[in-house]
KELUM-572251 format. One record per residue: residue in three letters; x, y, z of N, C-alpha, C, CB in turn. Coordinates in steps of 0.2 Angstrom, whole numbers, padded with zeros to 4 digits, always signed. Glycine has a CB too. Layout:
BEGIN
ALAXYZXYZXYZXYZ ...
//
This chain:
BEGIN
UNK+0789+0779-0155+0782+0780-0154+0781+0786-0149+0779+0774-0151 UNK+0776+0790-0150+0774+0796-0146+0769+0794-0142+0773+0802-0150 UNK+0769+0796-0135+0764+0795-0131+0759+0802-0131+0766+0794-0123 UNK+0753+0801-0131+0748+0806-0131+0743+0805-0125+0744+0806-0138 UNK+0745+0808-0119+0740+0808-0114+0734+0812-0116+0744+0811-0107 UNK+0728+0810-0113+0722+0813-0116+0718+0817-0110+0718+0807-0118 UNK+0715+0822-0113+0711+0826-0108+0704+0826-0112+0714+0833-0107 UNK+0699+0823-0110+0692+0824-0113+0689+0829-0109+0689+0817-0113 UNK+0686+0834-0112+0683+0840-0109+0675+0840-0109+0685+0846-0112 UNK+0672+0841-0104+0665+0842-0103+0664+0847-0098+0661+0835-0102 UNK+0660+0853-0101+0659+0858-0096+0665+0861-0093+0654+0857-0091 UNK+0671+0861-0096+0677+0864-0094+0681+0859-0089+0676+0870-0090 UNK+0678+0853-0088+0681+0848-0083+0685+0842-0087+0676+0845-0078 UNK+0690+0839-0084+0693+0833-0087+0689+0827-0085+0700+0833-0085 UNK+0686+0824-0090+0682+0818-0088+0684+0812-0092+0674+0820-0090 UNK+0681+0806-0091+0682+0800-0095+0675+0797-0096+0687+0795-0092 UNK+0674+0794-0102+0668+0790-0103+0670+0783-0103+0664+0792-0110 UNK+0665+0779-0102+0666+0771-0102+0663+0769-0109+0662+0768-0096 UNK+0667+0767-0113+0665+0764-0120+0661+0770-0124+0661+0758-0119 UNK+0663+0776-0123+0660+0781-0126+0653+0783-0124+0659+0780-0133 UNK+0651+0781-0118+0644+0782-0116+0644+0788-0111+0641+0775-0112 UNK+0640+0793-0114+0639+0799-0110+0636+0798-0103+0636+0804-0114 UNK+0632+0793-0103+0629+0792-0096+0633+0789-0091+0623+0787-0097 UNK+0639+0786-0093+0644+0783-0089+0650+0788-0089+0646+0776-0091 UNK+0650+0794-0086+0655+0799-0086+0658+0800-0079+0652+0805-0089 UNK+0664+0800-0079+0668+0801-0072+0672+0807-0073+0672+0795-0070 UNK+0671+0812-0068+0675+0818-0068+0681+0817-0064+0670+0824-0065 UNK+0687+0818-0067+0693+0817-0064+0697+0824-0062+0698+0813-0069 UNK+0695+0829-0065+0698+0835-0063+0694+0841-0065+0705+0836-0066 UNK+0693+0846-0060+0689+0852-0061+0694+0858-0064+0686+0855-0055 UNK+0701+0856-0064+0706+0860-0067+0710+0857-0072+0710+0863-0061 UNK+0708+0856-0078+0712+0853-0083+0719+0855-0084+0709+0853-0090 UNK+0720+0862-0083+0727+0865-0083+0732+0861-0079+0727+0872-0082 UNK+0730+0860-0073+0735+0856-0069+0736+0849-0072+0731+0855-0062 UNK+0731+0846-0075+0733+0839-0078+0738+0840-0084+0726+0837-0081 UNK+0737+0845-0088+0741+0847-0093+0748+0848-0091+0739+0852-0098 UNK+0749+0852-0086+0756+0853-0083+0759+0847-0080+0755+0858-0078 UNK+0755+0842-0077+0758+0836-0075+0760+0832-0081+0752+0832-0071 UNK+0756+0832-0086+0759+0828-0092+0766+0831-0094+0754+0829-0098 UNK+0766+0837-0094+0773+0840-0096+0778+0839-0091+0772+0848-0097 UNK+0777+0839-0085+0782+0837-0080+0784+0830-0080+0779+0838-0073 UNK+0780+0826-0083+0782+0819-0083+0785+0817-0090+0775+0814-0083 UNK+0786+0822-0094+0790+0821-0100+0786+0820-0107+0794+0815-0099 UNK+0779+0821-0106+0775+0821-0112+0777+0827-0117+0768+0820-0111 UNK+0777+0826-0123+0778+0831-0128+0771+0833-0132+0783+0829-0133 UNK+0766+0829-0131+0760+0829-0134+0754+0829-0130+0759+0824-0140 UNK+0748+0832-0132+0742+0831-0128+0736+0830-0133+0740+0837-0123 UNK+0732+0825-0132+0727+0823-0136+0720+0826-0132+0726+0815-0137 UNK+0717+0831-0135+0711+0834-0132+0705+0832-0136+0712+0842-0132 UNK+0699+0831-0132+0693+0830-0135+0688+0834-0132+0691+0822-0135 UNK+0684+0838-0136+0678+0842-0134+0672+0837-0134+0677+0848-0137 UNK+0670+0834-0129+0665+0829-0129+0658+0833-0130+0664+0826-0122 UNK+0657+0839-0128+0651+0842-0130+0651+0844-0137+0650+0849-0126 UNK+0657+0846-0140+0658+0848-0147+0656+0842-0151+0664+0850-0148 UNK+0658+0836-0149+0657+0830-0153+0649+0829-0154+0660+0824-0149 UNK+0645+0831-0149+0638+0830-0150+0635+0836-0154+0635+0830-0143 UNK+0638+0842-0153+0634+0848-0155+0637+0851-0162+0635+0853-0150 UNK+0644+0849-0163+0647+0852-0169+0649+0859-0168+0642+0852-0175 UNK+0650+0861-0162+0652+0868-0160+0659+0867-0156+0647+0872-0157 UNK+0661+0873-0153+0667+0873-0149+0666+0876-0142+0672+0877-0152 UNK+0661+0872-0138+0659+0875-0131+0665+0875-0127+0654+0870-0129 UNK+0670+0871-0128+0676+0871-0123+0682+0875-0126+0678+0864-0121 UNK+0681+0879-0131+0687+0883-0134+0691+0887-0129+0684+0888-0139 UNK+0688+0890-0124+0692+0894-0120+0697+0889-0116+0687+0898-0115 UNK+0694+0884-0113+0698+0879-0110+0704+0876-0114+0694+0873-0107 UNK+0702+0874-0120+0707+0872-0125+0713+0876-0126+0704+0870-0132 UNK+0711+0883-0127+0716+0888-0128+0721+0889-0122+0713+0895-0130 UNK+0718+0888-0116+0721+0889-0110+0726+0883-0109+0717+0889-0104 UNK+0724+0877-0111+0728+0871-0110+0734+0872-0115+0724+0865-0112 UNK+0733+0874-0121+0739+0875-0125+0744+0880-0123+0736+0877-0132 UNK+0741+0886-0120+0745+0891-0118+0749+0889-0112+0741+0897-0116 UNK+0746+0886-0107+0750+0884-0100+0755+0879-0101+0745+0883-0095 UNK+0753+0874-0106+0758+0868-0107+0763+0869-0112+0754+0862-0109 UNK+0762+0873-0117+0766+0874-0123+0768+0867-0126+0773+0876-0120 UNK+0764+0862-0125+0765+0856-0129+0761+0856-0135+0763+0850-0124 UNK+0763+0851-0139+0759+0849-0146+0752+0847-0144+0763+0844-0150 UNK+0747+0851-0146+0740+0849-0144+0736+0848-0150+0737+0855-0140 UNK+0733+0842-0151+0728+0840-0156+0721+0840-0153+0730+0833-0159 UNK+0716+0842-0156+0710+0843-0154+0705+0839-0158+0708+0850-0153 UNK+0700+0836-0155+0695+0833-0159+0688+0834-0156+0696+0825-0160 UNK+0683+0832-0159+0676+0833-0156+0672+0839-0160+0677+0835-0149 UNK+0668+0837-0164+0663+0842-0167+0666+0846-0173+0660+0846-0162 UNK+0672+0844-0176+0675+0848-0181+0672+0846-0187+0683+0847-0181 UNK+0667+0850-0189+0663+0848-0195+0663+0854-0201+0656+0846-0193 UNK+0666+0859-0199+0666+0865-0204+0673+0868-0204+0661+0870-0202 UNK+0674+0871-0210+0681+0875-0211+0681+0880-0206+0682+0877-0218 UNK+0676+0884-0204+0676+0889-0199+0679+0886-0192+0669+0892-0198 UNK+0676+0880-0190+0679+0878-0184+0686+0876-0184+0675+0871-0182 UNK+0688+0873-0190+0695+0872-0191+0699+0878-0191+0697+0868-0198 UNK+0697+0883-0194+0700+0890-0194+0701+0893-0187+0697+0895-0199 UNK+0696+0892-0183+0696+0894-0176+0701+0891-0172+0689+0893-0173 UNK+0702+0884-0173+0707+0881-0169+0714+0883-0171+0706+0873-0169 UNK+0715+0883-0178+0721+0885-0180+0723+0892-0178+0721+0884-0188 UNK+0719+0897-0179+0720+0903-0176+0722+0904-0169+0714+0908-0178 UNK+0719+0899-0165+0720+0899-0158+0727+0895-0156+0714+0895-0154 UNK+0730+0893-0161+0737+0890-0160+0737+0882-0159+0740+0893-0154 UNK+0732+0879-0160+0732+0872-0160+0736+0869-0165+0724+0869-0160 UNK+0739+0863-0164+0744+0860-0169+0741+0856-0174+0749+0857-0165 UNK+0735+0852-0172+0732+0848-0176+0725+0847-0175+0736+0841-0176 UNK+0720+0847-0179+0713+0845-0178+0712+0839-0181+0709+0851-0181 UNK+0707+0836-0177+0705+0829-0179+0697+0829-0182+0706+0824-0173 UNK+0696+0827-0188+0690+0827-0190+0687+0820-0189+0690+0828-0198 UNK+0680+0820-0188+0677+0813-0186+0671+0812-0191+0675+0813-0179 UNK+0665+0814-0188+0659+0813-0192+0659+0816-0199+0653+0815-0188 UNK+0662+0822-0199+0662+0826-0205+0666+0822-0211+0665+0832-0204 UNK+0671+0818-0209+0675+0814-0213+0671+0809-0216+0681+0812-0210 UNK+0666+0806-0213+0662+0801-0215+0657+0803-0220+0659+0797-0209 UNK+0654+0809-0218+0648+0811-0221+0650+0816-0227+0643+0815-0217 UNK+0655+0819-0227+0657+0824-0232+0665+0823-0234+0656+0831-0229 UNK+0666+0818-0238+0673+0817-0240+0676+0823-0243+0674+0811-0244 UNK+0672+0827-0247+0675+0833-0250+0678+0838-0245+0670+0836-0255 UNK+0675+0838-0239+0677+0843-0234+0684+0840-0232+0672+0842-0228 UNK+0685+0834-0231+0692+0831-0229+0697+0834-0234+0692+0824-0229 UNK+0696+0833-0241+0700+0835-0246+0702+0842-0246+0698+0833-0253 UNK+0697+0846-0244+0698+0853-0244+0702+0855-0238+0691+0857-0244 UNK+0700+0852-0232+0704+0853-0226+0712+0852-0227+0701+0850-0220 UNK+0713+0846-0230+0720+0844-0231+0723+0848-0236+0720+0836-0234 UNK+0719+0851-0241+0722+0855-0246+0724+0862-0243+0717+0857-0251 UNK+0721+0864-0238+0722+0870-0234+0727+0870-0229+0716+0873-0231 UNK+0727+0864-0225+0731+0864-0219+0736+0858-0219+0727+0863-0213 UNK+0736+0854-0224+0740+0848-0224+0741+0843-0219+0747+0851-0226 UNK+0747+0842-0216+0748+0838-0210+0744+0840-0204+0755+0837-0209 UNK+0742+0846-0204+0738+0848-0197+0731+0845-0197+0738+0856-0197 UNK+0729+0841-0202+0723+0838-0202+0724+0831-0201+0719+0839-0209 UNK+0720+0828-0196+0720+0821-0195+0713+0819-0195+0723+0819-0188 UNK+0712+0812-0195+0705+0809-0195+0704+0804-0190+0703+0807-0202 UNK+0699+0805-0185+0698+0800-0180+0694+0794-0183+0695+0803-0174 UNK+0696+0788-0183+0692+0782-0185+0690+0778-0179+0696+0778-0191 UNK+0684+0779-0177+0681+0776-0171+0678+0770-0174+0676+0780-0167 UNK+0680+0764-0171+0678+0757-0174+0674+0754-0169+0684+0753-0176 UNK+0668+0752-0172+0663+0748-0168+0660+0742-0172+0657+0753-0166 UNK+0662+0736-0170+0660+0730-0173+0663+0730-0180+0653+0729-0173 UNK+0669+0733-0182+0672+0733-0188+0669+0739-0193+0670+0727-0192 UNK+0665+0743-0190+0662+0749-0194+0664+0755-0191+0655+0748-0195 UNK+0663+0761-0194+0665+0767-0192+0659+0770-0188+0667+0772-0198 UNK+0660+0772-0182+0655+0775-0178+0656+0783-0179+0656+0773-0170 UNK+0650+0786-0178+0650+0794-0179+0646+0797-0173+0647+0795-0186 UNK+0646+0804-0173+0642+0808-0169+0643+0806-0161+0634+0807-0170 UNK+0650+0806-0160+0652+0805-0153+0650+0798-0151+0648+0809-0148 UNK+0651+0793-0156+0650+0786-0155+0643+0784-0154+0655+0784-0149 UNK+0638+0788-0155+0632+0787-0153+0628+0783-0159+0628+0793-0152 UNK+0631+0783-0165+0628+0780-0171+0634+0776-0175+0625+0785-0176 UNK+0632+0770-0177+0636+0766-0181+0635+0767-0189+0636+0759-0179 UNK+0640+0769-0193+0639+0770-0200+0639+0763-0204+0644+0775-0203 UNK+0638+0764-0210+0638+0758-0214+0645+0757-0217+0633+0758-0220 UNK+0650+0761-0215+0656+0761-0218+0661+0756-0215+0660+0768-0218 UNK+0664+0751-0219+0669+0747-0216+0675+0750-0214+0670+0741-0221 UNK+0678+0749-0208+0683+0753-0206+0689+0753-0210+0685+0751-0199 UNK+0692+0748-0213+0698+0748-0217+0697+0751-0224+0700+0740-0218 UNK+0691+0750-0227+0689+0753-0233+0689+0761-0232+0682+0750-0236 UNK+0687+0763-0227+0687+0770-0225+0694+0773-0224+0682+0771-0219 UNK+0698+0769-0221+0705+0771-0220+0708+0772-0227+0709+0767-0215 UNK+0707+0767-0231+0710+0768-0238+0708+0774-0242+0709+0761-0242 UNK+0702+0776-0241+0699+0782-0244+0703+0788-0241+0692+0782-0243 UNK+0704+0788-0235+0707+0794-0231+0714+0795-0235+0708+0792-0224 UNK+0718+0789-0236+0724+0790-0239+0724+0794-0246+0728+0783-0240 UNK+0718+0792-0249+0717+0795-0256+0715+0803-0255+0712+0792-0260 UNK+0712+0804-0250+0710+0811-0249+0716+0816-0247+0705+0812-0243 UNK+0722+0813-0245+0728+0816-0243+0729+0816-0235+0727+0823-0245 UNK+0725+0813-0232+0726+0812-0224+0733+0808-0223+0720+0809-0221 UNK+0736+0811-0218+0743+0808-0216+0742+0804-0209+0748+0813-0216 UNK+0738+0806-0205+0738+0804-0198+0730+0802-0196+0740+0809-0193 UNK+0730+0796-0193+0723+0794-0191+0723+0791-0184+0720+0788-0196 UNK+0719+0794-0180+0718+0791-0173+0713+0786-0173+0716+0797-0168 UNK+0715+0780-0172+0710+0774-0173+0708+0771-0166+0713+0768-0177 UNK+0702+0771-0164+0699+0769-0158+0695+0763-0158+0696+0775-0155 UNK+0697+0758-0155+0692+0752-0154+0687+0754-0148+0696+0745-0153 UNK+0681+0756-0150+0677+0758-0145+0675+0753-0139+0670+0760-0148 UNK+0676+0746-0141+0674+0741-0136+0680+0741-0131+0674+0734-0140 UNK+0685+0744-0132+0691+0744-0127+0692+0750-0123+0698+0742-0131 UNK+0689+0755-0126+0690+0762-0123+0687+0763-0116+0687+0767-0127 UNK+0692+0764-0111+0690+0766-0104+0688+0759-0100+0684+0770-0104 UNK+0689+0753-0104+0687+0747-0100+0693+0744-0096+0685+0742-0105 UNK+0699+0747-0097+0705+0745-0094+0706+0737-0094+0704+0746-0086 UNK+0705+0735-0101+0706+0727-0102+0711+0726-0107+0699+0724-0104 UNK+0715+0731-0108+0721+0730-0113+0718+0733-0120+0722+0723-0114 UNK+0723+0734-0125+0722+0737-0131+0721+0732-0136+0727+0742-0133 UNK+0719+0733-0142+0718+0728-0147+0724+0728-0152+0711+0730-0152 UNK+0729+0725-0150+0735+0725-0153+0734+0722-0160+0740+0721-0150 UNK+0730+0717-0161+0729+0714-0168+0726+0719-0173+0724+0708-0167 UNK+0722+0723-0170+0719+0728-0175+0724+0733-0177+0713+0732-0171 UNK+0729+0735-0172+0734+0740-0174+0739+0737-0178+0737+0744-0168 UNK+0740+0731-0177+0745+0728-0182+0743+0727-0189+0747+0720-0179 UNK+0737+0726-0190+0734+0725-0196+0734+0732-0200+0727+0722-0196 UNK+0732+0737-0196+0731+0744-0198+0738+0746-0201+0729+0749-0193 UNK+0743+0745-0197+0750+0747-0198+0753+0744-0204+0755+0746-0192 UNK+0751+0737-0205+0753+0733-0211+0750+0735-0217+0752+0726-0209 UNK+0743+0737-0217+0739+0738-0223+0739+0745-0226+0732+0735-0222 UNK+0741+0749-0221+0740+0757-0223+0746+0760-0222+0735+0760-0218 UNK+0747+0766-0226+0752+0770-0226+0751+0776-0221+0754+0773-0232 UNK+0746+0776-0217+0744+0782-0213+0748+0781-0206+0737+0781-0211 UNK+0750+0787-0203+0753+0787-0197+0747+0785-0192+0756+0794-0195 UNK+0748+0779-0189+0742+0777-0184+0744+0779-0177+0741+0769-0185 UNK+0739+0782-0174+0739+0783-0167+0734+0779-0164+0738+0791-0165 UNK+0736+0774-0159+0732+0769-0156+0728+0772-0150+0735+0763-0154 UNK+0721+0771-0150+0717+0774-0145+0712+0769-0142+0714+0781-0147 UNK+0712+0769-0135+0707+0764-0133+0710+0758-0129+0702+0762-0138 UNK+0710+0758-0123+0712+0752-0119+0719+0751-0117+0710+0746-0124 UNK+0723+0756-0118+0730+0756-0116+0730+0757-0108+0734+0762-0119 UNK+0731+0751-0105+0730+0751-0098+0736+0748-0094+0724+0746-0096 UNK+0741+0747-0097+0747+0745-0094+0754+0747-0098+0747+0737-0092 UNK+0759+0746-0095+0766+0747-0098+0767+0742-0103+0772+0748-0094 UNK+0764+0736-0102+0765+0730-0107+0761+0732-0113+0762+0724-0104 UNK+0755+0735-0113+0752+0738-0119+0756+0742-0123+0745+0741-0117 UNK+0759+0747-0119+0764+0752-0123+0769+0748-0126+0767+0757-0118 UNK+0772+0743-0123+0778+0739-0126+0775+0736-0132+0781+0734-0121 UNK+0769+0733-0132+0767+0729-0138+0765+0734-0143+0760+0725-0136 UNK+0763+0739-0142+0762+0744-0147+0768+0747-0150+0757+0750-0145 UNK+0773+0748-0146+0779+0751-0148+0783+0746-0153+0784+0752-0142 UNK+0782+0739-0152+0785+0734-0156+0782+0734-0163+0783+0727-0153 UNK+0776+0737-0164+0773+0737-0170+0775+0743-0174+0765+0738-0170 UNK+0779+0748-0171+0782+0753-0174+0777+0758-0177+0787+0751-0180 UNK+0771+0759-0173+0766+0764-0175+0768+0771-0173+0759+0762-0173 UNK+0764+0776-0175+0766+0783-0174+0765+0785-0166+0762+0787-0178 UNK+0760+0783-0163+0758+0785-0157+0753+0781-0153+0756+0792-0157 UNK+0752+0782-0147+0747+0779-0142+0744+0784-0138+0750+0773-0139 UNK+0738+0784-0137+0734+0788-0132+0733+0785-0126+0728+0791-0135 UNK+0735+0788-0120+0733+0785-0114+0728+0790-0110+0740+0785-0109 UNK+0723+0787-0108+0718+0791-0105+0716+0788-0098+0711+0790-0109 UNK+0711+0784-0097+0709+0782-0091+0715+0779-0086+0704+0777-0091 UNK+0719+0775-0090+0725+0772-0086+0729+0777-0082+0729+0768-0091 UNK+0730+0783-0085+0733+0789-0081+0729+0791-0075+0735+0795-0086 UNK+0723+0792-0076+0718+0795-0071+0717+0790-0065+0712+0797-0074 UNK+0718+0784-0067+0717+0779-0061+0724+0777-0058+0713+0773-0064 UNK+0729+0780-0061+0736+0778-0058+0739+0771-0060+0735+0778-0051 UNK+0735+0768-0065+0738+0762-0068+0744+0763-0072+0732+0758-0072 UNK+0745+0768-0075+0751+0770-0080+0754+0776-0078+0749+0769-0087 UNK+0760+0776-0077+0764+0783-0076+0766+0785-0083+0770+0782-0072 UNK+0764+0792-0084+0766+0795-0091+0773+0795-0092+0763+0802-0092 UNK+0777+0796-0086+0784+0796-0087+0787+0789-0089+0787+0798-0080 UNK+0784+0784-0086+0787+0777-0088+0784+0775-0095+0784+0772-0083 UNK+0778+0777-0097+0776+0776-0103+0780+0779-0109+0769+0778-0104 UNK+0782+0786-0108+0786+0789-0112+0793+0786-0113+0787+0797-0110 UNK+0796+0783-0108+0802+0780-0108+0801+0773-0112+0805+0778-0101 UNK+0796+0770-0110+0795+0763-0114+0794+0764-0121+0789+0759-0111 UNK+0790+0770-0123+0789+0771-0130+0795+0773-0134+0784+0777-0131 UNK+0800+0775-0130+0806+0777-0134+0806+0784-0137+0808+0772-0138 
//
């Protein structure tokens, strides 16, 4: 299992939201490059990036910062937040990002997902943000009418290989991850599942590792010192 330490970007700073609420934002670093280099020093091979402004606007306001993080770290970087057009995908790909994560666009325009997968294959992932069993969109500000598992099965048909699945109720709450959800996702789907939201201890990492899923994202637990990326990478194997 791969560990994906997270950097959520807002106005060029590394921040974290509580349960996706923009009104409950904590700034953890004014220099995200230092954070990325720390991930690398601790043995991480991947970074999970989110442009929180992009998630609202559908643009790439933090593109310069994202490019710098990729350049200084040299790690595998995936990026999500506001990727709703092929032009934005092309921009990130031309900038050297390794994978882009579609969100709202995958819900509203399935033909876009198919086109993106047709052009970029495994470099396209879809974020499935789950709120009360349904898919949330527009930076978690709206809940759609799509049942999460039914949506995931559609993604497989579109050619998607990787999905970042987030239980919004757990994200940033430091109350543990929803192991039952990820167990069901891994059993019922052929997608590479990356667990996101609530990973707050090494025990969470161990429990997810036992499910043999593709990866786990660590966000707030790193920034508060609750989880060492170095130890998490070792536990994930």
